[in-house]
C-alpha positions in Angstrom: 101.2 33.6 41.3 98.0 31.8 40.2 96.9 28.7 38.3 98.2 30.1 35.0 101.8 30.1 36.3 101.4 26.5 37.6 100.0 25.2 34.3 102.6 27.0 32.3 105.3 25.1 34.3 103.4 21.8 33.8 102.9 22.4 30.0 106.6 23.1 29.7 107.3 19.9 31.6 105.2 17.9 29.1 107.3 19.1 26.3 110.6 18.0 27.8 112.2 14.5 27.5 114.9 14.8 30.2 113.5 13.4 33.4 115.6 15.7 35.6 114.4 18.8 33.8 110.8 17.6 34.0 111.2 17.0 37.8 112.6 20.5 38.3 109.6 22.1 36.7 107.2 19.8 38.6 108.9 20.7 41.9 108.5 24.4 41.1 104.8 23.8 40.4 104.4 22.0 43.7 106.1 24.8 45.5 103.3 27.0 44.3 100.5 24.5 44.8 101.6 21.5 47.0 98.3 19.6 46.4 98.0 20.1 42.6 97.0 16.6 41.4 98.4 16.9 38.0 101.8 17.9 39.3 101.7 15.1 41.9 100.8 12.7 39.1 103.8 13.8 37.1 106.1 13.4 40.1 104.7 10.0 40.8 105.4 8.9 37.3 109.0 9.9 37.8 109.3 8.0 41.1 110.7 4.5 40.8 110.0 3.0 44.2 106.4 1.9 44.9 106.7 2.9 48.5 107.7 6.4 47.5 105.1 6.7 44.7 102.1 5.7 46.7 102.0 8.7 49.1 102.1 11.1 46.1 99.2 9.3 44.4 97.2 9.2 47.6 97.7 12.9 48.2 96.7 13.6 44.6 93.6 11.5 45.0 92.6 13.4 48.1 92.8 16.6 46.1 90.8 15.3 43.1 88.1 13.7 45.4 87.8 17.1 47.2 87.4 18.9 43.9 84.8 16.4 42.6 82.8 16.8 45.9 83.2 20.6 46.1 82.2 21.1 42.4 79.5 18.5 42.6 80.9 16.7 39.4 78.5 13.9 38.6 79.8 10.5 37.5 78.4 11.0 34.0 80.3 14.3 33.6 83.7 13.1 35.0 85.0 12.3 31.5 84.3 15.9 30.4 86.3 17.4 33.2 90.1 17.8 33.1 90.5 17.2 36.8 88.1 14.2 36.5 90.3 12.7 33.9 93.3 13.2 36.1 91.3 11.5 38.9 90.9 8.4 36.7 94.5 8.3 35.8 95.4 8.5 39.5 93.0 5.7 40.3 94.7 3.5 37.7 98.3 4.3 38.9 97.4 3.9 42.6 95.6 0.6 42.0 98.6 -0.9 40.2 101.0 0.5 42.9 98.9 -1.0 45.7 98.9 -4.4 43.9 102.6 -4.3 43.6 102.8 -3.6 47.3 100.6 -6.7 47.9 97.6 -4.6 49.2 95.1 -6.5 47.2 92.0 -5.3 49.1 92.7 -1.6 48.6 93.8 -2.1 45.0 90.5 -3.9 44.3 88.5 -1.0 45.7 90.2 1.4 43.4 89.8 -0.9 40.4 86.1 -1.3 41.0 85.7 2.4 41.2 87.7 2.8 38.0 85.5 0.2 36.2 82.4 2.4 36.7 83.6 4.6 33.9 84.0 3.9 30.2 87.3 5.5 29.3 90.7 4.8 27.9 92.1 3.6 31.2 89.5 0.8 31.2 91.8 -1.4 29.1 94.4 -1.3 31.9 91.9 -1.6 34.7 90.2 -4.8 33.6 93.3 -7.0 33.4 94.3 -5.8 36.9 90.7 -6.6 38.1 91.0 -10.2 36.9 94.6 -10.4 38.2 93.5 -9.5 41.7 90.7 -12.0 41.7 93.1 -14.7 40.6 95.6 -13.6 43.4 92.8 -14.0 45.9 92.0 -17.5 44.4 88.4 -16.5 43.7 88.2 -18.9 40.8 84.4 -19.0 40.6 84.0 -15.3 40.7 86.7 -14.9 38.1 85.0 -17.3 35.7 81.6 -15.6 36.3 83.1 -12.2 35.4 84.6 -13.6 32.2 81.3 -15.0 31.2 79.7 -11.6 31.6 82.5 -9.8 29.7 81.6 -8.0 26.5 85.2 -6.8 25.7 87.3 -9.9 25.4 90.9 -8.9 25.7 94.0 -10.6 27.0 92.9 -10.2 30.7 89.7 -12.0 29.9 91.4 -14.7 27.9 94.1 -15.7 30.4 91.8 -15.2 33.5 89.3 -17.7 32.2 92.1 -20.2 31.4 93.5 -20.1 35.0 90.0 -20.1 36.6 88.7 -23.0 34.5 91.8 -25.1 35.2 91.7 -24.5 39.0 87.9 -25.0 39.3 88.2 -28.3 37.5 90.9 -29.5 39.7 93.4 -30.1 36.9 93.6 -30.7 33.2 92.5 -34.3 33.2 89.2 -33.4 35.0 88.8 -30.5 32.6 89.0 -32.9 29.7 86.7 -35.5 31.4 84.1 -32.8 31.8 84.2 -31.9 28.2 85.9 -28.5 28.7 88.3 -27.6 25.9 91.1 -26.0 27.8 93.6 -26.4 25.0 91.3 -24.3 22.7 91.2 -21.6 25.3 94.9 -21.5 25.4 95.3 -21.3 21.6 92.6 -18.7 21.4 94.5 -16.6 23.9 97.8 -17.0 22.0 96.2 -15.9 18.8 95.5 -12.5 20.4 99.2 -11.9 21.1 101.5 -14.8 20.2 104.6 -13.6 22.2 102.7 -13.1 25.5 103.2 -16.7 26.9 106.9 -16.5 26.2 107.2 -13.2 28.1 105.2 -14.7 30.9 107.5 -17.7 31.3 110.7 -15.7 30.7 111.5 -17.4 27.4 111.8 -14.1 25.6 113.5 -10.9 26.8 111.8 -7.5 27.1 111.0 -6.4 23.6 113.0 -3.6 21.9 110.0 -2.8 19.7 107.6 -0.3 21.3 104.7 -2.1 19.5 105.2 -5.0 21.9 105.3 -3.0 25.1 101.7 -3.4 26.0 101.9 -7.2 25.6 105.0 -7.4 27.6 103.6 -5.4 30.5 100.4 -7.5 30.5 102.6 -10.6 30.6 104.6 -9.3 33.6 101.3 -8.7 35.4 100.1 -12.3 34.8 103.4 -14.1 35.0 102.9 -15.4 38.6 99.5 -16.8 37.9 100.9 -20.0 36.5 102.8 -20.9 39.7 99.4 -21.3 41.4 99.8 -25.0 41.0 102.5 -27.2 39.6 100.0 -29.0 37.2 98.9 -25.6 35.8 102.5 -24.5 35.3 103.5 -27.7 33.6 100.5 -27.7 31.2 101.0 -24.0 30.3 104.8 -24.5 29.8 104.2 -27.6 27.7 101.9 -25.8 25.4 104.1 -22.7 25.1 107.3 -24.7 24.4 105.5 -26.8 21.8 104.2 -23.7 20.0 107.6 -22.1 20.3 109.5 -25.0 18.8 107.0 -25.4 15.9 107.4 -21.7 15.0 111.2 -21.5 15.4 111.2 -19.1 18.3 114.0 -20.7 20.3 116.9 -20.5 17.9 120.1 -21.9 19.3 118.2 -23.0 22.5 115.9 -25.3 20.6 117.7 -28.5 21.8 117.5 -27.4 25.4 113.8 -26.6 25.0 113.1 -30.0 23.4 114.7 -31.6 26.5 112.4 -29.6 28.8 109.4 -30.4 26.6 110.3 -34.1 27.0 110.4 -33.9 30.8 106.9 -32.4 30.6 105.6 -35.3 28.6 105.5 -33.5 25.3 108.0 -35.4 23.2 105.4 -37.5 21.4 103.4 -34.4 20.6 106.4 -32.7 19.1 107.5 -35.8 17.1 104.0 -36.2 15.7 103.6 -32.6 14.7 107.0 -32.1 13.2 106.4 -35.0 10.8 104.3 -32.5 8.8 104.8 -29.1 10.4 108.1 -27.4 11.0 109.2 -23.7 11.1 105.5 -23.0 10.6 103.8 -19.6 10.7 102.0 -18.7 13.9 98.6 -19.1 12.1 99.5 -22.6 10.7 100.8 -23.8 14.0 97.9 -22.5 16.0 95.4 -24.0 13.5 97.1 -27.4 13.8 97.4 -27.3 17.6 93.7 -26.4 17.9 92.4 -28.9 15.5 94.5 -31.7 17.1 93.6 -30.7 20.7 97.3 -30.3 21.6 99.1 -30.7 24.0 97.9 -34.2 24.7 
């Protein structure tokens, strides 16, 4: 049986929704071609544990690298080649898996390779790139990369906040040096208003698929804020203040006001609620930005 039989099995697998049925077809394809990268990728996507997923991805990457070398596929032609596209998908999956396994160096190598190409996985690769730099506490390099960035997404926005804060040695020094850290925060929140609440665990995983991308980004960056107590307190203070003004906490509002008070935000809240309560996201963000909150 040749490639046609293998890809017939894989095409049938793509049409199924039941994971067990998909895995059965994938295993049949791998029995015919143990190193088929597309089948290995499918199996990796069905594998829950990072430790079990990584060997599948590495085996598949060996296969795609061998194909690229044997067929002499140039970088500029990789996006036009089906196996080339599979290679890029494998790089993305493997990079995230390695980061989850705390192998930052190997993860960074794959991300840097992935960033050489302009393709749909780039949106996933760049946040991970910034996240690895932050994990390595390379604040200056992170900030330099954000300054060169042409596509300014969530990864860019939150990476520059953390790097700026840490380079300045804390919020007071940031303000003393004329850096508007608060504006950076509210600019980031405008991009996806629920992200900081997911990061801090103030909102559960969304049921709406439209929020999935924001939630997964937030999970990737959630540990950044524990880099320093001062950073965490400032970020929490701003997030809670915004959440209270926009009515996000419901029955837990009293508890969140108490937490805000312990963070030194009671005066900000009292001042703002004198003219702004149950506000829209836009109205709250405009006011917070104009007033340079949190104080």
